[in-house]
mmJSON file of the N, C-alpha and C atoms, coordinates in Angstrom:
{"data_MODEL":{"atom_site":{
"group_PDB":["ATOM","ATOM","ATOM","ATOM","ATOM","ATOM","ATOM","ATOM","ATOM","ATOM","ATOM","ATOM","ATOM","ATOM","ATOM","ATOM","ATOM","ATOM","ATOM","ATOM","ATOM","ATOM","ATOM","ATOM","ATOM","ATOM","ATOM","ATOM","ATOM","ATOM","ATOM","ATOM","ATOM","ATOM","ATOM","ATOM","ATOM","ATOM","ATOM","ATOM","ATOM","ATOM","ATOM","ATOM","ATOM","ATOM","ATOM","ATOM","ATOM","ATOM","ATOM","ATOM","ATOM","ATOM","ATOM","ATOM","ATOM","ATOM","ATOM","ATOM","ATOM","ATOM","ATOM","ATOM","ATOM","ATOM","ATOM","ATOM","ATOM","ATOM","ATOM","ATOM","ATOM","ATOM","ATOM","ATOM","ATOM","ATOM","ATOM","ATOM","ATOM","ATOM","ATOM","ATOM","ATOM","ATOM","ATOM","ATOM","ATOM","ATOM","ATOM","ATOM","ATOM","ATOM","ATOM","ATOM","ATOM","ATOM","ATOM","ATOM","ATOM","ATOM","ATOM","ATOM","ATOM","ATOM","ATOM","ATOM","ATOM","ATOM","ATOM","ATOM","ATOM","ATOM","ATOM","ATOM","ATOM","ATOM","ATOM","ATOM","ATOM","ATOM","ATOM","ATOM","ATOM","ATOM","ATOM","ATOM","ATOM","ATOM","ATOM","ATOM","ATOM","ATOM","ATOM","ATOM","ATOM","ATOM","ATOM","ATOM","ATOM","ATOM","ATOM","ATOM","ATOM","ATOM","ATOM","ATOM","ATOM","ATOM","ATOM","ATOM","ATOM","ATOM","ATOM","ATOM","ATOM","ATOM","ATOM","ATOM","ATOM","ATOM","ATOM","ATOM","ATOM","ATOM","ATOM","ATOM","ATOM","ATOM","ATOM","ATOM","ATOM","ATOM","ATOM","ATOM","ATOM","ATOM","ATOM","ATOM","ATOM","ATOM","ATOM","ATOM","ATOM","ATOM","ATOM","ATOM","ATOM","ATOM","ATOM","ATOM","ATOM","ATOM","ATOM","ATOM","ATOM","ATOM","ATOM","ATOM","ATOM","ATOM","ATOM","ATOM","ATOM","ATOM","ATOM","ATOM","ATOM","ATOM","ATOM","ATOM","ATOM","ATOM","ATOM","ATOM","ATOM","ATOM","ATOM","ATOM","ATOM","ATOM","ATOM","ATOM","ATOM","ATOM","ATOM","ATOM","ATOM","ATOM","ATOM","ATOM","ATOM","ATOM","ATOM","ATOM","ATOM","ATOM","ATOM","ATOM"],
"id":[1,2,3,4,5,6,7,8,9,10,11,12,13,14,15,16,17,18,19,20,21,22,23,24,25,26,27,28,29,30,31,32,33,34,35,36,37,38,39,40,41,42,43,44,45,46,47,48,49,50,51,52,53,54,55,56,57,58,59,60,61,62,63,64,65,66,67,68,69,70,71,72,73,74,75,76,77,78,79,80,81,82,83,84,85,86,87,88,89,90,91,92,93,94,95,96,97,98,99,100,101,102,103,104,105,106,107,108,109,110,111,112,113,114,115,116,117,118,119,120,121,122,123,124,125,126,127,128,129,130,131,132,133,134,135,136,137,138,139,140,141,142,143,144,145,146,147,148,149,150,151,152,153,154,155,156,157,158,159,160,161,162,163,164,165,166,167,168,169,170,171,172,173,174,175,176,177,178,179,180,181,182,183,184,185,186,187,188,189,190,191,192,193,194,195,196,197,198,199,200,201,202,203,204,205,206,207,208,209,210,211,212,213,214,215,216,217,218,219,220,221,222,223,224,225,226,227,228,229,230,231,232,233,234,235,236,237,238,239,240],
"type_symbol":["N","C","C","N","C","C","N","C","C","N","C","C","N","C","C","N","C","C","N","C","C","N","C","C","N","C","C","N","C","C","N","C","C","N","C","C","N","C","C","N","C","C","N","C","C","N","C","C","N","C","C","N","C","C","N","C","C","N","C","C","N","C","C","N","C","C","N","C","C","N","C","C","N","C","C","N","C","C","N","C","C","N","C","C","N","C","C","N","C","C","N","C","C","N","C","C","N","C","C","N","C","C","N","C","C","N","C","C","N","C","C","N","C","C","N","C","C","N","C","C","N","C","C","N","C","C","N","C","C","N","C","C","N","C","C","N","C","C","N","C","C","N","C","C","N","C","C","N","C","C","N","C","C","N","C","C","N","C","C","N","C","C","N","C","C","N","C","C","N","C","C","N","C","C","N","C","C","N","C","C","N","C","C","N","C","C","N","C","C","N","C","C","N","C","C","N","C","C","N","C","C","N","C","C","N","C","C","N","C","C","N","C","C","N","C","C","N","C","C","N","C","C","N","C","C","N","C","C","N","C","C","N","C","C","N","C","C","N","C","C"],
"label_atom_id":["N","CA","C","N","CA","C","N","CA","C","N","CA","C","N","CA","C","N","CA","C","N","CA","C","N","CA","C","N","CA","C","N","CA","C","N","CA","C","N","CA","C","N","CA","C","N","CA","C","N","CA","C","N","CA","C","N","CA","C","N","CA","C","N","CA","C","N","CA","C","N","CA","C","N","CA","C","N","CA","C","N","CA","C","N","CA","C","N","CA","C","N","CA","C","N","CA","C","N","CA","C","N","CA","C","N","CA","C","N","CA","C","N","CA","C","N","CA","C","N","CA","C","N","CA","C","N","CA","C","N","CA","C","N","CA","C","N","CA","C","N","CA","C","N","CA","C","N","CA","C","N","CA","C","N","CA","C","N","CA","C","N","CA","C","N","CA","C","N","CA","C","N","CA","C","N","CA","C","N","CA","C","N","CA","C","N","CA","C","N","CA","C","N","CA","C","N","CA","C","N","CA","C","N","CA","C","N","CA","C","N","CA","C","N","CA","C","N","CA","C","N","CA","C","N","CA","C","N","CA","C","N","CA","C","N","CA","C","N","CA","C","N","CA","C","N","CA","C","N","CA","C","N","CA","C","N","CA","C","N","CA","C","N","CA","C","N","CA","C","N","CA","C","N","CA","C","N","CA","C"],
"label_alt_id":[null,null,null,null,null,null,null,null,null,null,null,null,null,null,null,null,null,null,null,null,null,null,null,null,null,null,null,null,null,null,null,null,null,null,null,null,null,null,null,null,null,null,null,null,null,null,null,null,null,null,null,null,null,null,null,null,null,null,null,null,null,null,null,null,null,null,null,null,null,null,null,null,null,null,null,null,null,null,null,null,null,null,null,null,null,null,null,null,null,null,null,null,null,null,null,null,null,null,null,null,null,null,null,null,null,null,null,null,null,null,null,null,null,null,null,null,null,null,null,null,null,null,null,null,null,null,null,null,null,null,null,null,null,null,null,null,null,null,null,null,null,null,null,null,null,null,null,null,null,null,null,null,null,null,null,null,null,null,null,null,null,null,null,null,null,null,null,null,null,null,null,null,null,null,null,null,null,null,null,null,null,null,null,null,null,null,null,null,null,null,null,null,null,null,null,null,null,null,null,null,null,null,null,null,null,null,null,null,null,null,null,null,null,null,null,null,null,null,null,null,null,null,null,null,null,null,null,null,null,null,null,null,null,null,null,null,null,null,null,null],
"label_comp_id":["MET","MET","MET","SER","SER","SER","PHE","PHE","PHE","TYR","TYR","TYR","PHE","PHE","PHE","ILE","ILE","ILE","PHE","PHE","PHE","LYS","LYS","LYS","ILE","ILE","ILE","THR","THR","THR","GLN","GLN","GLN","SER","SER","SER","PRO","PRO","PRO","GLY","GLY","GLY","ASN","ASN","ASN","ILE","ILE","ILE","VAL","VAL","VAL","LYS","LYS","LYS","GLY","GLY","GLY","LEU","LEU","LEU","GLU","GLU","GLU","LYS","LYS","LYS","VAL","VAL","VAL","ALA","ALA","ALA","GLN","GLN","GLN","PHE","PHE","PHE","ASP","ASP","ASP","SER","SER","SER","PHE","PHE","PHE","LYS","LYS","LYS","GLU","GLU","GLU","ALA","ALA","ALA","LYS","LYS","LYS","GLN","GLN","GLN","HIS","HIS","HIS","VAL","VAL","VAL","LYS","LYS","LYS","LEU","LEU","LEU","LEU","LEU","LEU","ARG","ARG","ARG","VAL","VAL","VAL","ASP","ASP","ASP","LYS","LYS","LYS","SER","SER","SER","SER","SER","SER","ASP","ASP","ASP","GLU","GLU","GLU","LEU","LEU","LEU","ALA","ALA","ALA","LEU","LEU","LEU","TYR","TYR","TYR","LYS","LYS","LYS","ILE","ILE","ILE","ILE","ILE","ILE","PHE","PHE","PHE","ALA","ALA","ALA","GLU","GLU","GLU","SER","SER","SER","GLU","GLU","GLU","LEU","LEU","LEU","ASN","ASN","ASN","ALA","ALA","ALA","GLU","GLU","GLU","GLN","GLN","GLN","LEU","LEU","LEU","LEU","LEU","LEU","GLN","GLN","GLN","GLU","GLU","GLU","LYS","LYS","LYS","ARG","ARG","ARG","GLU","GLU","GLU","GLN","GLN","GLN","PRO","PRO","PRO","ILE","ILE","ILE","ILE","ILE","ILE","GLU","GLU","GLU","GLU","GLU","GLU","TRP","TRP","TRP","GLU","GLU","GLU","LYS","LYS","LYS"],
"label_asym_id":["A","A","A","A","A","A","A","A","A","A","A","A","A","A","A","A","A","A","A","A","A","A","A","A","A","A","A","A","A","A","A","A","A","A","A","A","A","A","A","A","A","A","A","A","A","A","A","A","A","A","A","A","A","A","A","A","A","A","A","A","A","A","A","A","A","A","A","A","A","A","A","A","A","A","A","A","A","A","A","A","A","A","A","A","A","A","A","A","A","A","A","A","A","A","A","A","A","A","A","A","A","A","A","A","A","A","A","A","A","A","A","A","A","A","A","A","A","A","A","A","A","A","A","A","A","A","A","A","A","A","A","A","A","A","A","A","A","A","A","A","A","A","A","A","A","A","A","A","A","A","A","A","A","A","A","A","A","A","A","A","A","A","A","A","A","A","A","A","A","A","A","A","A","A","A","A","A","A","A","A","A","A","A","A","A","A","A","A","A","A","A","A","A","A","A","A","A","A","A","A","A","A","A","A","A","A","A","A","A","A","A","A","A","A","A","A","A","A","A","A","A","A","A","A","A","A","A","A","A","A","A","A","A","A","A","A","A","A","A","A"],
"label_entity_id":["1","1","1","1","1","1","1","1","1","1","1","1","1","1","1","1","1","1","1","1","1","1","1","1","1","1","1","1","1","1","1","1","1","1","1","1","1","1","1","1","1","1","1","1","1","1","1","1","1","1","1","1","1","1","1","1","1","1","1","1","1","1","1","1","1","1","1","1","1","1","1","1","1","1","1","1","1","1","1","1","1","1","1","1","1","1","1","1","1","1","1","1","1","1","1","1","1","1","1","1","1","1","1","1","1","1","1","1","1","1","1","1","1","1","1","1","1","1","1","1","1","1","1","1","1","1","1","1","1","1","1","1","1","1","1","1","1","1","1","1","1","1","1","1","1","1","1","1","1","1","1","1","1","1","1","1","1","1","1","1","1","1","1","1","1","1","1","1","1","1","1","1","1","1","1","1","1","1","1","1","1","1","1","1","1","1","1","1","1","1","1","1","1","1","1","1","1","1","1","1","1","1","1","1","1","1","1","1","1","1","1","1","1","1","1","1","1","1","1","1","1","1","1","1","1","1","1","1","1","1","1","1","1","1","1","1","1","1","1","1"],
"label_seq_id":[1,1,1,2,2,2,3,3,3,4,4,4,5,5,5,6,6,6,7,7,7,8,8,8,9,9,9,10,10,10,11,11,11,12,12,12,13,13,13,14,14,14,15,15,15,16,16,16,17,17,17,18,18,18,19,19,19,20,20,20,21,21,21,22,22,22,23,23,23,24,24,24,25,25,25,26,26,26,27,27,27,28,28,28,29,29,29,30,30,30,31,31,31,32,32,32,33,33,33,34,34,34,35,35,35,36,36,36,37,37,37,38,38,38,39,39,39,40,40,40,41,41,41,42,42,42,43,43,43,44,44,44,45,45,45,46,46,46,47,47,47,48,48,48,49,49,49,50,50,50,51,51,51,52,52,52,53,53,53,54,54,54,55,55,55,56,56,56,57,57,57,58,58,58,59,59,59,60,60,60,61,61,61,62,62,62,63,63,63,64,64,64,65,65,65,66,66,66,67,67,67,68,68,68,69,69,69,70,70,70,71,71,71,72,72,72,73,73,73,74,74,74,75,75,75,76,76,76,77,77,77,78,78,78,79,79,79,80,80,80],
"pdbx_PDB_ins_code":[null,null,null,null,null,null,null,null,null,null,null,null,null,null,null,null,null,null,null,null,null,null,null,null,null,null,null,null,null,null,null,null,null,null,null,null,null,null,null,null,null,null,null,null,null,null,null,null,null,null,null,null,null,null,null,null,null,null,null,null,null,null,null,null,null,null,null,null,null,null,null,null,null,null,null,null,null,null,null,null,null,null,null,null,null,null,null,null,null,null,null,null,null,null,null,null,null,null,null,null,null,null,null,null,null,null,null,null,null,null,null,null,null,null,null,null,null,null,null,null,null,null,null,null,null,null,null,null,null,null,null,null,null,null,null,null,null,null,null,null,null,null,null,null,null,null,null,null,null,null,null,null,null,null,null,null,null,null,null,null,null,null,null,null,null,null,null,null,null,null,null,null,null,null,null,null,null,null,null,null,null,null,null,null,null,null,null,null,null,null,null,null,null,null,null,null,null,null,null,null,null,null,null,null,null,null,null,null,null,null,null,null,null,null,null,null,null,null,null,null,null,null,null,null,null,null,null,null,null,null,null,null,null,null,null,null,null,null,null,null],
"Cartn_x":[0.844,0.0,0.884,0.48,1.246,0.579,1.383,0.912,1.373,0.772,1.211,2.047,3.285,4.202,4.433,4.534,4.908,6.291,7.192,8.56,8.901,9.675,10.274,11.669,11.954,13.215,14.046,15.259,16.203,17.457,18.006,19.228,20.048,21.254,22.155,22.686,22.931,23.511,24.84,25.007,26.237,26.277,25.27,25.226,24.397,24.946,24.253,23.174,23.444,22.518,21.429,20.193,19.052,18.793,18.43,18.005,16.521,16.161,14.766,14.266,13.107,12.486,11.019,10.626,9.225,8.37,7.337,6.448,5.17,4.626,3.362,3.19,2.195,1.876,0.358,-0.199,-1.649,-2.018,-3.244,-3.767,-4.382,-4.881,-5.538,-4.821,-4.869,-4.222,-4.905,-6.221,-6.972,-6.491,-6.317,-5.835,-4.405,-3.561,-2.164,-2.088,-2.903,-2.913,-3.334,-4.36,-4.817,-3.731,-3.071,-2.038,-0.831,-0.397,0.779,0.466,-0.765,-1.142,-1.017,-1.468,-1.351,0.113,0.948,2.373,3.013,2.653,3.236,2.781,1.53,1.012,1.664,1.856,2.42,3.933,4.571,6.033,6.465,7.526,8.02,8.662,8.656,9.138,10.631,11.407,12.85,13.243,12.276,12.559,12.707,13.798,14.076,13.589,12.983,12.548,11.364,11.285,10.154,9.372,8.07,7.243,6.702,6.925,6.484,5.708,4.742,3.985,4.552,4.74,5.204,4.442,4.06,3.33,4.329,4.412,5.395,4.924,5.584,5.235,5.74,6.851,7.42,8.136,8.474,9.21,10.581,11.233,12.544,12.452,11.434,11.227,10.947,10.177,9.872,11.144,12.007,13.27,14.16,14.204,15.009,14.497,13.183,12.599,12.898,12.856,13.126,14.599,15.493,16.932,17.391,16.558,16.94,17.164,18.181,18.455,17.564,16.683,15.77,16.306,16.198,16.667,15.724,16.315,15.515,14.69,13.454,12.66,13.269,13.116,13.635,12.718,13.308,12.533,12.539,11.356,11.228,11.433,11.748,12.048,10.898,9.661,8.512,8.194,8.83,8.586,9.538,10.544,11.544,10.995],
"Cartn_y":[-1.187,0.0,1.243,2.238,3.485,4.579,5.559,6.661,7.992,9.055,10.408,10.903,11.215,11.692,13.181,13.908,15.321,15.432,16.061,16.252,17.73,18.091,19.42,19.273,20.069,19.95,21.206,21.001,22.105,21.779,22.801,22.601,23.878,23.753,24.898,25.195,26.468,26.803,26.082,25.481,24.765,23.356,22.966,21.629,20.722,19.593,18.683,17.893,17.507,16.665,17.52,17.086,17.778,17.222,18.11,17.671,17.355,16.115,15.69,15.33,15.858,15.551,15.223,13.999,13.611,14.355,15.014,15.794,15.018,14.351,13.635,12.583,11.723,10.654,10.523,10.424,10.344,9.256,8.763,7.777,8.442,9.668,10.339,11.643,11.964,13.182,14.422,14.376,15.535,15.969,15.004,15.313,15.859,15.229,15.664,17.086,17.379,18.708,19.779,19.494,20.453,20.707,19.638,19.767,20.554,20.27,20.966,22.447,22.769,24.18,24.918,24.29,24.904,25.1,24.105,24.22,25.381,25.538,26.61,27.984,28.093,29.369,29.725,28.735,28.965,29.15,28.875,28.979,30.434,30.666,32.031,32.524,33.83,34.41,34.207,34.04,33.851,32.374,31.475,30.044,29.679,29.001,28.658,27.261,26.56,25.184,25.144,24.036,23.759,22.598,22.578,21.451,20.798,19.49,18.769,17.523,17.19,15.948,14.975,13.736,12.708,11.419,10.745,9.485,8.349,7.479,6.392,5.219,4.076,2.856,2.868,3.579,3.624,4.952,5.227,6.456,6.446,5.307,5.187,5.449,4.881,5.099,6.57,7.216,8.641,9.479,9.161,9.893,9.708,8.494,8.237,9.04,9.096,9.858,11.352,11.861,13.283,13.631,12.684,12.935,12.83,12.254,12.089,13.437,13.491,14.691,14.637,15.614,15.655,16.613,16.2,17.045,18.227,19.352,20.533,20.277,20.745,20.561,21.358,20.831,21.507,22.676,23.844,25.041,25.228,25.287,25.513,26.994,27.298,28.672,29.625,29.201,30.078,30.255,29.479,29.587,30.551,31.024,31.906,33.282],
"Cartn_z":[0.0,0.0,0.0,-0.749,-0.844,-0.022,0.34,1.176,0.599,1.094,0.77,1.944,1.675,2.706,2.514,3.611,3.563,4.173,3.418,3.875,3.919,4.918,5.006,4.403,3.376,2.647,2.866,3.353,3.52,2.722,2.087,1.314,1.369,1.865,1.93,0.537,0.228,-1.075,-1.271,-2.431,-2.732,-2.184,-1.422,-0.837,-1.74,-2.129,-3.033,-2.303,-1.072,-0.312,0.329,0.158,0.752,2.146,3.052,4.376,4.325,4.607,4.544,5.935,6.267,7.557,7.308,7.617,7.428,8.442,7.934,8.787,9.083,8.048,8.223,7.134,7.353,6.404,6.347,5.129,4.962,3.967,4.09,3.146,1.923,2.077,0.954,0.599,-0.685,-1.17,-0.605,-0.49,-0.001,1.384,2.281,3.636,3.597,2.789,2.681,2.134,1.136,0.516,1.529,2.309,3.321,4.361,4.792,5.823,5.308,4.09,3.557,3.324,2.967,2.809,4.137,5.22,6.549,6.941,6.652,6.972,6.217,4.956,4.138,4.616,5.062,5.564,6.897,7.761,9.094,9.092,7.977,7.88,8.042,8.818,8.998,7.704,7.521,6.262,6.042,7.109,6.95,6.835,6.929,6.806,5.329,4.985,3.596,3.216,4.127,3.869,2.906,2.17,1.297,1.889,1.645,2.058,0.8,0.669,-0.523,-0.14,-1.007,-0.883,-1.903,-1.488,-2.417,-2.147,-3.22,-3.143,-3.294,-2.294,-2.33,-1.479,-1.702,-0.97,0.466,0.704,2.051,2.251,3.495,3.802,3.127,3.119,2.481,0.983,0.336,-1.089,-1.378,-0.524,-0.691,-0.597,0.37,0.516,-0.707,-1.24,-2.435,-3.621,-3.787,-4.891,-4.756,-3.54,-3.321,-3.516,-3.318,-3.475,-4.933,-5.804,-7.204,-7.869,-8.696,-9.489,-10.718,-10.856,-11.998,-13.042,-14.294,-15.386,-15.561,-15.953,-16.24,-17.498,-17.537,-18.751,-19.905,-21.095,-22.281,-22.597,-22.713,-23.024,-24.535,-25.094,-26.533,-26.822,-28.047,-28.454,-28.107,-28.314,-28.078,-26.586,-25.724,-24.287,-23.593,-24.309,-23.693,-23.446],
"occupancy":[1.0,1.0,1.0,1.0,1.0,1.0,1.0,1.0,1.0,1.0,1.0,1.0,1.0,1.0,1.0,1.0,1.0,1.0,1.0,1.0,1.0,1.0,1.0,1.0,1.0,1.0,1.0,1.0,1.0,1.0,1.0,1.0,1.0,1.0,1.0,1.0,1.0,1.0,1.0,1.0,1.0,1.0,1.0,1.0,1.0,1.0,1.0,1.0,1.0,1.0,1.0,1.0,1.0,1.0,1.0,1.0,1.0,1.0,1.0,1.0,1.0,1.0,1.0,1.0,1.0,1.0,1.0,1.0,1.0,1.0,1.0,1.0,1.0,1.0,1.0,1.0,1.0,1.0,1.0,1.0,1.0,1.0,1.0,1.0,1.0,1.0,1.0,1.0,1.0,1.0,1.0,1.0,1.0,1.0,1.0,1.0,1.0,1.0,1.0,1.0,1.0,1.0,1.0,1.0,1.0,1.0,1.0,1.0,1.0,1.0,1.0,1.0,1.0,1.0,1.0,1.0,1.0,1.0,1.0,1.0,1.0,1.0,1.0,1.0,1.0,1.0,1.0,1.0,1.0,1.0,1.0,1.0,1.0,1.0,1.0,1.0,1.0,1.0,1.0,1.0,1.0,1.0,1.0,1.0,1.0,1.0,1.0,1.0,1.0,1.0,1.0,1.0,1.0,1.0,1.0,1.0,1.0,1.0,1.0,1.0,1.0,1.0,1.0,1.0,1.0,1.0,1.0,1.0,1.0,1.0,1.0,1.0,1.0,1.0,1.0,1.0,1.0,1.0,1.0,1.0,1.0,1.0,1.0,1.0,1.0,1.0,1.0,1.0,1.0,1.0,1.0,1.0,1.0,1.0,1.0,1.0,1.0,1.0,1.0,1.0,1.0,1.0,1.0,1.0,1.0,1.0,1.0,1.0,1.0,1.0,1.0,1.0,1.0,1.0,1.0,1.0,1.0,1.0,1.0,1.0,1.0,1.0,1.0,1.0,1.0,1.0,1.0,1.0,1.0,1.0,1.0,1.0,1.0,1.0,1.0,1.0,1.0,1.0,1.0,1.0],
"B_iso_or_equiv":[0.0,0.0,0.0,0.0,0.0,0.0,0.0,0.0,0.0,0.0,0.0,0.0,0.0,0.0,0.0,0.0,0.0,0.0,0.0,0.0,0.0,0.0,0.0,0.0,0.0,0.0,0.0,0.0,0.0,0.0,0.0,0.0,0.0,0.0,0.0,0.0,0.0,0.0,0.0,0.0,0.0,0.0,0.0,0.0,0.0,0.0,0.0,0.0,0.0,0.0,0.0,0.0,0.0,0.0,0.0,0.0,0.0,0.0,0.0,0.0,0.0,0.0,0.0,0.0,0.0,0.0,0.0,0.0,0.0,0.0,0.0,0.0,0.0,0.0,0.0,0.0,0.0,0.0,0.0,0.0,0.0,0.0,0.0,0.0,0.0,0.0,0.0,0.0,0.0,0.0,0.0,0.0,0.0,0.0,0.0,0.0,0.0,0.0,0.0,0.0,0.0,0.0,0.0,0.0,0.0,0.0,0.0,0.0,0.0,0.0,0.0,0.0,0.0,0.0,0.0,0.0,0.0,0.0,0.0,0.0,0.0,0.0,0.0,0.0,0.0,0.0,0.0,0.0,0.0,0.0,0.0,0.0,0.0,0.0,0.0,0.0,0.0,0.0,0.0,0.0,0.0,0.0,0.0,0.0,0.0,0.0,0.0,0.0,0.0,0.0,0.0,0.0,0.0,0.0,0.0,0.0,0.0,0.0,0.0,0.0,0.0,0.0,0.0,0.0,0.0,0.0,0.0,0.0,0.0,0.0,0.0,0.0,0.0,0.0,0.0,0.0,0.0,0.0,0.0,0.0,0.0,0.0,0.0,0.0,0.0,0.0,0.0,0.0,0.0,0.0,0.0,0.0,0.0,0.0,0.0,0.0,0.0,0.0,0.0,0.0,0.0,0.0,0.0,0.0,0.0,0.0,0.0,0.0,0.0,0.0,0.0,0.0,0.0,0.0,0.0,0.0,0.0,0.0,0.0,0.0,0.0,0.0,0.0,0.0,0.0,0.0,0.0,0.0,0.0,0.0,0.0,0.0,0.0,0.0,0.0,0.0,0.0,0.0,0.0,0.0],
"pdbx_formal_charge":[null,null,null,null,null,null,null,null,null,null,null,null,null,null,null,null,null,null,null,null,null,null,null,null,null,null,null,null,null,null,null,null,null,null,null,null,null,null,null,null,null,null,null,null,null,null,null,null,null,null,null,null,null,null,null,null,null,null,null,null,null,null,null,null,null,null,null,null,null,null,null,null,null,null,null,null,null,null,null,null,null,null,null,null,null,null,null,null,null,null,null,null,null,null,null,null,null,null,null,null,null,null,null,null,null,null,null,null,null,null,null,null,null,null,null,null,null,null,null,null,null,null,null,null,null,null,null,null,null,null,null,null,null,null,null,null,null,null,null,null,null,null,null,null,null,null,null,null,null,null,null,null,null,null,null,null,null,null,null,null,null,null,null,null,null,null,null,null,null,null,null,null,null,null,null,null,null,null,null,null,null,null,null,null,null,null,null,null,null,null,null,null,null,null,null,null,null,null,null,null,null,null,null,null,null,null,null,null,null,null,null,null,null,null,null,null,null,null,null,null,null,null,null,null,null,null,null,null,null,null,null,null,null,null,null,null,null,null,null,null],
"auth_seq_id":[1,1,1,2,2,2,3,3,3,4,4,4,5,5,5,6,6,6,7,7,7,8,8,8,9,9,9,10,10,10,11,11,11,12,12,12,13,13,13,14,14,14,15,15,15,16,16,16,17,17,17,18,18,18,19,19,19,20,20,20,21,21,21,22,22,22,23,23,23,24,24,24,25,25,25,26,26,26,27,27,27,28,28,28,29,29,29,30,30,30,31,31,31,32,32,32,33,33,33,34,34,34,35,35,35,36,36,36,37,37,37,38,38,38,39,39,39,40,40,40,41,41,41,42,42,42,43,43,43,44,44,44,45,45,45,46,46,46,47,47,47,48,48,48,49,49,49,50,50,50,51,51,51,52,52,52,53,53,53,54,54,54,55,55,55,56,56,56,57,57,57,58,58,58,59,59,59,60,60,60,61,61,61,62,62,62,63,63,63,64,64,64,65,65,65,66,66,66,67,67,67,68,68,68,69,69,69,70,70,70,71,71,71,72,72,72,73,73,73,74,74,74,75,75,75,76,76,76,77,77,77,78,78,78,79,79,79,80,80,80],
"auth_comp_id":["MET","MET","MET","SER","SER","SER","PHE","PHE","PHE","TYR","TYR","TYR","PHE","PHE","PHE","ILE","ILE","ILE","PHE","PHE","PHE","LYS","LYS","LYS","ILE","ILE","ILE","THR","THR","THR","GLN","GLN","GLN","SER","SER","SER","PRO","PRO","PRO","GLY","GLY","GLY","ASN","ASN","ASN","ILE","ILE","ILE","VAL","VAL","VAL","LYS","LYS","LYS","GLY","GLY","GLY","LEU","LEU","LEU","GLU","GLU","GLU","LYS","LYS","LYS","VAL","VAL","VAL","ALA","ALA","ALA","GLN","GLN","GLN","PHE","PHE","PHE","ASP","ASP","ASP","SER","SER","SER","PHE","PHE","PHE","LYS","LYS","LYS","GLU","GLU","GLU","ALA","ALA","ALA","LYS","LYS","LYS","GLN","GLN","GLN","HIS","HIS","HIS","VAL","VAL","VAL","LYS","LYS","LYS","LEU","LEU","LEU","LEU","LEU","LEU","ARG","ARG","ARG","VAL","VAL","VAL","ASP","ASP","ASP","LYS","LYS","LYS","SER","SER","SER","SER","SER","SER","ASP","ASP","ASP","GLU","GLU","GLU","LEU","LEU","LEU","ALA","ALA","ALA","LEU","LEU","LEU","TYR","TYR","TYR","LYS","LYS","LYS","ILE","ILE","ILE","ILE","ILE","ILE","PHE","PHE","PHE","ALA","ALA","ALA","GLU","GLU","GLU","SER","SER","SER","GLU","GLU","GLU","LEU","LEU","LEU","ASN","ASN","ASN","ALA","ALA","ALA","GLU","GLU","GLU","GLN","GLN","GLN","LEU","LEU","LEU","LEU","LEU","LEU","GLN","GLN","GLN","GLU","GLU","GLU","LYS","LYS","LYS","ARG","ARG","ARG","GLU","GLU","GLU","GLN","GLN","GLN","PRO","PRO","PRO","ILE","ILE","ILE","ILE","ILE","ILE","GLU","GLU","GLU","GLU","GLU","GLU","TRP","TRP","TRP","GLU","GLU","GLU","LYS","LYS","LYS"],
"auth_asym_id":["A","A","A","A","A","A","A","A","A","A","A","A","A","A","A","A","A","A","A","A","A","A","A","A","A","A","A","A","A","A","A","A","A","A","A","A","A","A","A","A","A","A","A","A","A","A","A","A","A","A","A","A","A","A","A","A","A","A","A","A","A","A","A","A","A","A","A","A","A","A","A","A","A","A","A","A","A","A","A","A","A","A","A","A","A","A","A","A","A","A","A","A","A","A","A","A","A","A","A","A","A","A","A","A","A","A","A","A","A","A","A","A","A","A","A","A","A","A","A","A","A","A","A","A","A","A","A","A","A","A","A","A","A","A","A","A","A","A","A","A","A","A","A","A","A","A","A","A","A","A","A","A","A","A","A","A","A","A","A","A","A","A","A","A","A","A","A","A","A","A","A","A","A","A","A","A","A","A","A","A","A","A","A","A","A","A","A","A","A","A","A","A","A","A","A","A","A","A","A","A","A","A","A","A","A","A","A","A","A","A","A","A","A","A","A","A","A","A","A","A","A","A","A","A","A","A","A","A","A","A","A","A","A","A","A","A","A","A","A","A"],
"auth_atom_id":["N","CA","C","N","CA","C","N","CA","C","N","CA","C","N","CA","C","N","CA","C","N","CA","C","N","CA","C","N","CA","C","N","CA","C","N","CA","C","N","CA","C","N","CA","C","N","CA","C","N","CA","C","N","CA","C","N","CA","C","N","CA","C","N","CA","C","N","CA","C","N","CA","C","N","CA","C","N","CA","C","N","CA","C","N","CA","C","N","CA","C","N","CA","C","N","CA","C","N","CA","C","N","CA","C","N","CA","C","N","CA","C","N","CA","C","N","CA","C","N","CA","C","N","CA","C","N","CA","C","N","CA","C","N","CA","C","N","CA","C","N","CA","C","N","CA","C","N","CA","C","N","CA","C","N","CA","C","N","CA","C","N","CA","C","N","CA","C","N","CA","C","N","CA","C","N","CA","C","N","CA","C","N","CA","C","N","CA","C","N","CA","C","N","CA","C","N","CA","C","N","CA","C","N","CA","C","N","CA","C","N","CA","C","N","CA","C","N","CA","C","N","CA","C","N","CA","C","N","CA","C","N","CA","C","N","CA","C","N","CA","C","N","CA","C","N","CA","C","N","CA","C","N","CA","C","N","CA","C","N","CA","C","N","CA","C","N","CA","C","N","CA","C","N","CA","C","N","CA","C"],
"pdbx_PDB_model_num":[1,1,1,1,1,1,1,1,1,1,1,1,1,1,1,1,1,1,1,1,1,1,1,1,1,1,1,1,1,1,1,1,1,1,1,1,1,1,1,1,1,1,1,1,1,1,1,1,1,1,1,1,1,1,1,1,1,1,1,1,1,1,1,1,1,1,1,1,1,1,1,1,1,1,1,1,1,1,1,1,1,1,1,1,1,1,1,1,1,1,1,1,1,1,1,1,1,1,1,1,1,1,1,1,1,1,1,1,1,1,1,1,1,1,1,1,1,1,1,1,1,1,1,1,1,1,1,1,1,1,1,1,1,1,1,1,1,1,1,1,1,1,1,1,1,1,1,1,1,1,1,1,1,1,1,1,1,1,1,1,1,1,1,1,1,1,1,1,1,1,1,1,1,1,1,1,1,1,1,1,1,1,1,1,1,1,1,1,1,1,1,1,1,1,1,1,1,1,1,1,1,1,1,1,1,1,1,1,1,1,1,1,1,1,1,1,1,1,1,1,1,1,1,1,1,1,1,1,1,1,1,1,1,1,1,1,1,1,1,1]
}}}
């Protein structure tokens, strides 16, 4: 069974490794979405952390997915 995990992500400039902290786990996307919205609103203005929802089979799998380096999307000429 898979779950929706909410992670607090911190990354120092120049640091390749992201700091991941599991904040919550939900069975439904609706609940996870509501919770992450509250976290983002309550976040202080000087806090650099991001809050993300990820769907995964386990907490370990979610952390691995969040640590993956994703390629930048290709920008077409008309999108510049």
